[in-house]
C-alpha positions as CSV (number, residue, x, y, z in Angstrom):
1,M,-2.1,-37.3,6.0
2,R,-5.4,-36.2,4.6
3,M,-6.8,-32.8,4.0
4,Y,-10.6,-33.9,5.7
5,D,-8.2,-34.5,9.1
6,V,-7.0,-31.2,8.9
7,I,-10.3,-29.0,8.4
8,L,-12.2,-31.0,10.7
9,K,-9.7,-30.3,13.1
10,K,-9.3,-26.4,12.5
11,R,-13.0,-26.6,12.3
12,E,-13.0,-28.1,16.0
13,G,-10.5,-25.4,17.1
14,G,-7.5,-27.6,17.1
15,E,-4.1,-26.1,16.8
16,L,-2.4,-27.2,13.3
17,T,1.2,-28.8,13.9
18,P,3.6,-26.9,11.3
19,E,3.3,-30.1,9.6
20,E,0.3,-30.1,8.6
21,I,0.1,-26.4,7.6
22,R,3.1,-27.1,5.4
23,F,0.7,-30.0,3.9
24,V,-2.0,-27.9,3.2
25,V,0.7,-25.3,1.7
26,E,2.5,-27.1,-0.5
27,G,-0.4,-29.7,-1.6
28,Y,-2.5,-27.1,-2.7
29,T,0.6,-24.9,-4.5
30,K,1.2,-28.1,-6.7
31,G,-3.0,-29.2,-7.3
32,E,-2.8,-31.8,-4.9
33,I,-5.6,-30.5,-2.5
34,P,-8.6,-29.4,-4.6
35,D,-10.5,-25.8,-4.0
36,Y,-13.0,-27.2,-2.5
37,Q,-11.2,-28.7,0.6
38,M,-8.9,-25.5,0.4
39,S,-12.2,-23.2,0.6
40,A,-13.8,-25.4,3.8
41,F,-10.1,-24.9,5.4
42,L,-10.2,-21.0,4.5
43,M,-13.7,-20.7,6.2
44,A,-12.8,-22.6,8.9
45,V,-9.2,-20.6,9.5
46,F,-11.6,-17.6,9.4
47,F,-13.9,-18.6,12.3
48,R,-11.5,-20.4,14.6
49,G,-8.6,-18.0,13.7
50,M,-4.8,-19.2,14.1
51,T,-2.6,-19.3,16.7
52,D,0.9,-17.0,16.6
53,E,2.6,-19.7,16.1
54,E,0.6,-21.6,13.6
55,T,0.2,-18.3,11.4
56,G,4.3,-18.1,11.8
57,V,4.8,-21.5,10.2
58,L,2.2,-20.8,7.8
59,T,3.8,-17.4,6.7
60,Q,7.1,-18.8,6.1
61,A,5.7,-22.1,4.0
62,M,3.9,-19.3,1.7
63,A,7.5,-17.5,1.5
64,H,9.4,-20.8,0.7
65,S,6.6,-22.2,-1.9
66,G,8.7,-20.0,-4.8
67,D,11.5,-18.2,-5.6
68,M,13.5,-16.6,-2.1
69,V,14.6,-13.4,-3.3
70,D,18.8,-13.0,-3.0
71,L,19.9,-9.6,-2.0
72,S,23.2,-10.0,-0.8
73,Q,24.4,-8.9,-3.3
74,I,23.0,-5.3,-2.5
75,Q,25.3,-3.2,-0.2
76,G,24.4,-1.9,2.7
77,V,21.1,-2.1,4.5
78,K,18.1,-3.2,2.5
79,V,14.9,-1.2,4.0
80,D,11.3,-2.2,2.4
81,K,7.6,-0.8,3.2
82,H,4.5,-1.8,2.9
83,S,0.8,-0.3,2.4
84,T,-1.9,-2.1,3.2
85,G,-3.6,0.1,0.6
86,G,-5.9,3.2,-0.1
87,V,-6.9,6.0,-1.9
88,G,-4.1,8.6,-2.5
89,D,-1.5,6.2,-1.4
90,K,1.3,7.5,-2.7
91,T,4.2,7.3,-0.5
92,T,6.3,4.8,-1.5
93,L,7.1,7.0,-4.6
94,I,7.6,9.8,-2.0
95,V,9.4,7.8,0.9
96,A,11.7,5.5,-1.0
97,P,13.8,8.2,-2.4
98,I,13.8,9.9,1.0
99,A,15.0,7.0,2.7
100,A,17.7,6.4,-0.2
101,A,19.0,9.8,-0.4
102,C,20.0,9.1,3.3
103,G,21.7,5.8,2.7
104,C,19.8,2.8,2.7
105,R,18.7,0.5,-0.4
106,V,15.2,0.3,-0.6
107,A,14.7,-2.6,-3.3
108,K,11.2,-2.6,-3.2
109,M,8.4,-5.1,-5.3
110,S,5.5,-3.8,-5.5
111,G,1.9,-4.6,-6.8
112,R,-0.8,-3.3,-9.0
113,G,-4.3,-1.5,-8.1
114,L,-7.2,-3.4,-7.6
115,G,-10.9,-2.1,-6.8
116,H,-11.0,0.7,-5.1
117,T,-7.2,0.9,-4.1
118,G,-4.2,1.9,-6.6
119,G,-1.2,0.2,-6.8
120,T,2.6,1.6,-7.2
121,V,3.4,-0.4,-10.1
122,D,0.2,1.3,-12.3
123,K,1.6,4.9,-11.2
124,M,4.8,4.4,-12.2
125,E,3.7,3.2,-15.4
126,S,1.9,6.4,-16.1
127,I,5.6,7.8,-16.6
128,P,6.4,7.5,-20.6
129,G,9.0,4.6,-20.6
130,M,9.0,3.2,-17.3
131,R,9.8,-0.1,-17.2
132,T,8.4,-2.0,-13.5
133,S,9.3,-5.9,-14.9
134,L,13.2,-6.2,-14.3
135,S,15.3,-9.3,-13.4
136,E,16.5,-10.0,-10.4
137,K,20.2,-9.1,-11.8
138,E,19.0,-5.6,-13.1
139,F,17.1,-5.3,-9.9
140,V,20.3,-5.7,-7.9
141,E,22.4,-3.4,-10.3
142,I,19.5,-0.7,-10.1
143,V,19.4,-0.8,-6.6
144,N,23.6,-0.5,-6.2
145,R,23.7,2.5,-8.4
146,T,21.2,4.4,-7.6
147,G,20.1,3.3,-4.0
148,I,16.0,2.7,-5.0
149,S,14.0,0.2,-7.3
150,V,10.9,-0.5,-7.3
151,T,9.6,-3.4,-9.0
152,G,6.5,-5.6,-10.1
153,Q,6.0,-8.8,-8.5
154,S,8.3,-11.5,-9.6
155,G,5.7,-14.0,-10.9
156,N,7.2,-16.8,-8.5
157,L,7.2,-14.9,-5.5
158,A,5.4,-16.8,-3.0
159,P,3.0,-18.3,-5.2
160,A,0.9,-20.2,-2.7
161,D,0.0,-16.9,-1.7
162,K,-1.1,-16.0,-5.1
163,K,-3.0,-19.1,-5.1
164,I,-4.9,-18.8,-1.5
165,Y,-5.8,-15.1,-2.3
166,A,-7.4,-15.9,-4.9
167,L,-9.6,-18.4,-3.8
168,R,-10.4,-16.1,-0.6
169,D,-11.5,-13.2,-2.5
170,V,-14.5,-15.6,-3.6
171,T,-15.3,-17.4,-0.8
172,A,-15.7,-14.5,1.7
173,T,-12.4,-14.9,3.6
174,V,-10.8,-12.0,2.8
175,E,-11.0,-10.1,6.3
176,S,-9.3,-12.6,8.8
177,I,-6.3,-11.5,10.2
178,P,-4.2,-14.7,10.4
179,L,-4.8,-14.7,6.6
180,I,-4.1,-11.0,6.1
181,A,-1.4,-11.4,8.0
182,S,0.5,-14.7,6.0
183,S,-0.9,-13.1,2.9
184,I,1.2,-9.7,3.4
185,M,4.1,-10.9,5.2
186,S,4.6,-14.2,3.1
187,K,6.1,-11.3,0.3
188,K,8.0,-9.5,2.7
189,L,9.9,-12.8,3.7
190,A,10.5,-13.6,0.1
191,A,11.4,-10.4,-1.2
192,G,14.8,-10.3,1.0
193,S,15.0,-6.8,2.8
194,N,16.7,-6.3,6.1
195,C,14.5,-4.2,8.0
196,I,10.5,-4.1,7.2
197,L,8.3,-0.7,8.0
198,L,4.5,-1.4,7.8
199,D,1.6,1.4,6.9
200,V,-1.5,-0.3,8.4
201,K,-4.1,1.6,7.1
202,A,-7.3,2.6,9.3
203,G,-10.6,3.7,8.6
204,N,-13.6,3.9,5.9
205,G,-11.0,3.4,3.2
206,A,-8.7,0.7,4.4
207,F,-9.5,-3.0,5.1
208,M,-9.6,-2.8,8.8
209,K,-12.0,-0.5,9.7
210,T,-10.9,0.2,13.0
211,T,-8.1,1.1,14.9
212,E,-8.1,-2.2,17.3
213,D,-8.0,-4.3,14.4
214,A,-5.6,-2.5,12.7
215,V,-3.5,-2.7,15.5
216,K,-4.3,-6.2,15.9
217,L,-3.0,-7.1,12.5
218,A,-0.2,-4.7,12.9
219,K,1.3,-7.0,16.0
220,K,0.4,-10.6,13.9
221,M,2.8,-8.9,11.0
222,V,5.5,-7.4,13.6
223,A,6.2,-11.0,15.3
224,I,6.2,-12.6,12.1
225,G,9.1,-10.2,11.2
226,E,10.8,-10.1,14.1
227,R,10.5,-13.8,14.3
228,N,12.0,-14.6,11.1
229,G,15.0,-11.8,11.9
230,R,14.0,-9.1,10.0
231,K,13.4,-5.5,12.1
232,T,10.1,-4.7,11.6
233,A,7.8,-2.2,12.9
234,A,4.6,-0.4,11.7
235,L,2.8,2.5,11.9
236,I,-1.5,2.4,12.2
237,T,-2.2,5.5,9.7
238,N,-5.9,7.6,9.2
239,M,-7.6,6.0,6.1
240,D,-11.2,7.8,6.8
241,Y,-10.0,10.1,4.0
242,P,-7.9,10.3,0.9
243,L,-4.2,10.9,2.0
244,G,-3.1,14.1,-0.1
245,N,-5.1,16.2,-2.8
246,K,-4.9,13.6,-6.0
247,I,-6.0,10.5,-6.7
248,G,-5.4,8.3,-10.2
249,N,-1.9,7.5,-11.4
250,A,0.0,10.6,-13.1
251,L,-1.9,12.9,-11.0
252,E,-0.6,11.4,-7.7
253,V,3.2,10.8,-9.5
254,Q,2.7,14.7,-10.1
255,E,1.7,14.9,-6.6
256,A,4.7,13.2,-5.0
257,V,6.8,15.1,-7.1
258,D,5.7,18.3,-5.3
259,T,6.1,16.4,-1.4
260,L,9.7,15.9,-2.6
261,R,10.3,19.7,-3.8
262,G,8.6,20.6,0.0
263,V,5.5,21.9,-1.8
264,G,2.9,18.9,-1.2
265,P,-0.2,18.8,1.2
266,A,0.1,18.5,4.6
267,D,-1.5,15.6,5.2
268,L,0.6,13.4,2.9
269,T,3.9,15.5,3.6
270,E,3.3,14.8,7.6
271,V,2.6,10.8,6.9
272,C,5.6,10.3,4.5
273,L,7.9,12.1,7.0
274,A,6.7,9.9,9.6
275,L,6.9,7.0,7.1
276,A,10.9,8.0,6.4
277,E,11.9,8.9,10.0
278,N,10.8,5.0,10.8
279,M,12.2,3.1,7.8
280,L,15.6,4.9,8.5
281,Y,15.2,4.3,12.8
282,L,14.4,0.6,11.9
283,A,17.9,0.5,9.6
284,Q,19.9,2.3,12.4
285,K,20.5,5.4,11.2
286,G,20.2,7.5,14.3
287,T,17.6,8.7,16.9
288,P,13.9,9.1,15.7
289,D,14.8,13.0,16.0
290,K,17.7,12.4,13.7
291,C,16.1,10.6,10.9
292,R,13.3,13.1,10.7
293,A,15.7,16.0,10.3
294,M,17.8,13.4,7.6
295,A,14.5,13.0,6.1
296,L,13.8,16.9,6.0
297,T,17.0,17.9,4.8
298,A,16.6,15.4,1.9
299,I,13.6,17.0,0.8
300,R,15.1,20.7,1.2
301,S,18.2,19.6,-0.5
302,G,16.3,18.2,-3.4
303,S,18.6,15.0,-2.6
304,A,15.1,12.6,-2.6
305,L,13.9,14.4,-5.5
306,E,17.3,14.0,-7.6
307,R,16.8,9.7,-6.6
308,L,13.6,9.0,-7.7
309,A,14.7,10.7,-11.0
310,S,17.7,8.6,-11.0
311,M,15.2,5.6,-11.2
312,V,13.5,6.5,-13.5
313,E,16.6,7.1,-15.8
314,A,17.5,4.1,-14.7
315,Q,14.1,1.7,-15.1
316,G,13.7,3.3,-18.7
317,G,11.4,6.2,-17.7
318,D,11.5,9.9,-19.0
319,P,13.4,11.8,-15.9
320,E,11.7,14.5,-17.7
321,Y,8.6,14.0,-16.2
322,I,10.1,13.9,-12.6
323,F,11.6,17.8,-12.9
324,H,8.6,19.3,-15.3
325,P,5.6,17.0,-14.0
326,E,3.9,19.1,-16.6
327,K,4.7,17.3,-19.1
328,F,1.6,15.2,-17.9
329,G,-0.8,17.2,-19.2
330,E,-4.5,16.8,-18.3
331,A,-7.1,13.9,-19.6
332,P,-8.8,15.7,-22.7
333,V,-12.5,15.3,-20.5
334,K,-13.1,17.3,-17.1
335,A,-15.3,18.3,-14.9
336,E,-16.1,20.3,-12.0
337,V,-18.2,18.9,-9.2
338,A,-20.4,21.7,-7.4
339,A,-21.7,21.2,-3.2
340,R,-25.4,20.7,-3.5
341,E,-25.8,22.5,0.3
342,E,-23.7,24.7,2.1
343,G,-22.0,23.9,5.5
344,Y,-18.8,21.3,6.4
345,L,-17.7,18.9,4.8
346,H,-18.5,16.2,7.6
347,R,-17.1,12.9,6.0
348,M,-16.1,11.4,3.3
349,D,-16.5,7.7,1.9
350,T,-13.1,7.3,0.7
351,E,-13.6,3.5,-0.5
352,G,-16.4,5.5,-2.5
353,I,-14.3,8.1,-3.8
354,G,-12.0,5.3,-5.0
355,I,-14.4,3.9,-6.8
356,T,-15.4,7.3,-8.4
357,A,-11.7,7.3,-9.8
358,M,-12.2,3.5,-10.6
359,M,-15.1,4.2,-12.7
360,L,-13.1,7.5,-14.4
361,G,-10.7,5.2,-15.7
362,A,-7.9,5.1,-12.6
363,G,-8.5,2.1,-11.7
364,R,-9.3,-1.7,-12.7
365,E,-12.2,-3.8,-11.3
366,K,-10.6,-6.8,-13.3
367,K,-7.3,-7.5,-13.2
368,E,-7.3,-7.8,-17.3
369,D,-9.2,-4.2,-17.3
370,S,-6.9,-1.3,-19.1
371,I,-5.9,1.8,-17.4
372,D,-6.6,5.4,-18.4
373,P,-2.8,7.4,-16.8
374,L,-4.6,10.7,-17.0
375,A,-8.2,9.7,-15.1
376,G,-8.5,11.0,-11.4
377,I,-9.6,13.3,-9.2
378,V,-8.3,16.5,-8.0
379,L,-10.2,17.0,-4.4
380,C,-10.2,20.9,-3.8
381,K,-12.4,20.3,-0.4
382,K,-11.8,17.6,2.3
383,N,-13.0,17.1,5.9
384,G,-13.4,20.1,8.0
385,D,-13.3,22.5,5.1
386,Y,-16.2,24.6,4.7
387,V,-18.3,24.8,1.4
388,K,-21.0,27.1,0.1
389,K,-23.2,25.8,-2.4
390,G,-22.3,25.6,-5.8
391,E,-18.5,25.9,-4.9
392,T,-16.5,23.3,-6.4
393,I,-15.5,20.4,-4.3
394,A,-13.6,18.5,-6.7
395,V,-12.5,18.1,-10.8
396,L,-13.0,14.9,-12.4
397,Y,-10.9,13.7,-15.0
398,T,-11.2,11.3,-17.9
399,S,-10.9,10.2,-21.3
400,D,-14.4,8.8,-21.6
401,E,-16.8,11.7,-21.4
402,S,-19.6,8.7,-20.9
403,R,-17.9,7.7,-17.9
404,L,-18.7,11.2,-16.2
405,K,-22.1,11.0,-14.9
406,D,-21.9,8.5,-13.2
407,A,-19.0,9.0,-11.1
408,E,-20.2,12.5,-10.7
409,E,-23.1,11.2,-8.9
410,K,-20.9,8.2,-7.2
411,Y,-18.7,11.3,-5.6
412,L,-21.2,13.6,-4.7
413,N,-23.0,10.3,-2.6
414,S,-19.4,9.9,-1.0
415,V,-19.6,13.1,0.7
416,Q,-21.5,14.7,3.5
417,I,-21.9,18.1,4.4
418,Q,-23.4,19.2,8.0
419,A,-23.5,22.6,10.0
420,E,-21.2,21.5,12.6
421,K,-17.9,21.6,11.6
422,P,-16.1,17.9,12.8
423,A,-13.3,16.9,15.0
424,Q,-9.8,16.4,13.7
425,E,-8.9,13.3,13.5
426,P,-5.2,12.3,13.9
427,L,-3.1,11.4,10.9
428,I,-0.9,8.6,12.7
429,Y,-3.1,6.8,15.7
430,A,-0.1,4.3,17.2
431,R,3.2,3.3,16.5
432,V,3.5,-0.8,16.3
433,T,7.0,-2.7,17.5
434,K,7.9,-5.9,19.2
435,D,7.8,-4.0,22.8
436,G,4.4,-3.2,22.0
437,V,2.0,-0.4,20.8
438,E,2.6,3.4,21.4
439,E,0.0,5.7,20.9
440,A,0.9,8.7,18.5
441,G,2.2,12.0,20.4
442,A,2.8,9.7,23.9
């Protein structure tokens, strides 16, 4: 078999055989297929697409290119959640403890942030002493003891995806639904959970800019999960503005704690309750209404907050930062951003706001960049809020005063103020299962 022939076949719109797809994945992972040929193959897929069968085989091949995590030693139903990335998205730190408090086992591998999206691992590491690199034995033991563990991804988990994604990132082939779906689901299959809930973001701060594309991606990923024996569902959630009011690592941990105490922002609370309800439903904990009631009880009783603190302590972190988040303190430099005009906050360029946080030190442009755990943004006004000229709409935090000027300008350029109040958008657009697409509220 020749890589040239596989590239040509896909370029001409042909459907690849399972043997041809496995040949490509195995050959590239081993270094037998050069970058220039893999780049040509990825571009052919970008333009010609893949059938569901091809995407499923590609996902399997990538999942089996490295370690397959064995969670059989964990008692009970294992549930996992994946977000396609956004700004202010600290839902894992809220939803995973709720699910654990309701009797599920949450064995989750999360990533670091890159660019305008934040990473759960970076947020967790803002807690002093917190370890996110665990052996598989340690990982399993913590889940059995506390019901939950969130760790960084294994160095050999789906290595094919790691190599292919790095190439996609520099060859303008990222925005391909079959390639996105196989990238995400290969890691989810390798991570070993029984149930997978996907939070697929749609909007100007998301990978998928339209709900239509988000639904297409969700359907593809749900089909892959179900075909591989995992109970899988997806929620399509709004990322046309940041989730919650805080952006940045320590800031988002604090807001997650507030939400688990029942005093978090309304939008973040509602999305987290919907995610928790669906995780519990996949784990067969009851009807959707019963699962939502269980999630609310876990918050009101304090049991979900206790689970988060137990996980933090088990992974070497100081649980006092969960019970007393004021211990994080503030970044030494802060600045209030004032509205330039009067009117309604009409549009938020969420990606631009995420980039603002990155400019302050809360994110990284390159993987080797360091993170300032106290840097970030507190939003004082969001979409639909009325503001007066000169009123504070956000507060910027950083440890480096030289970052403020450009960051403030970026933030102001990322919001629009108009005379008319904008229409209220739903937080959740739809739910996607193996049975189809159900619009929110239907």
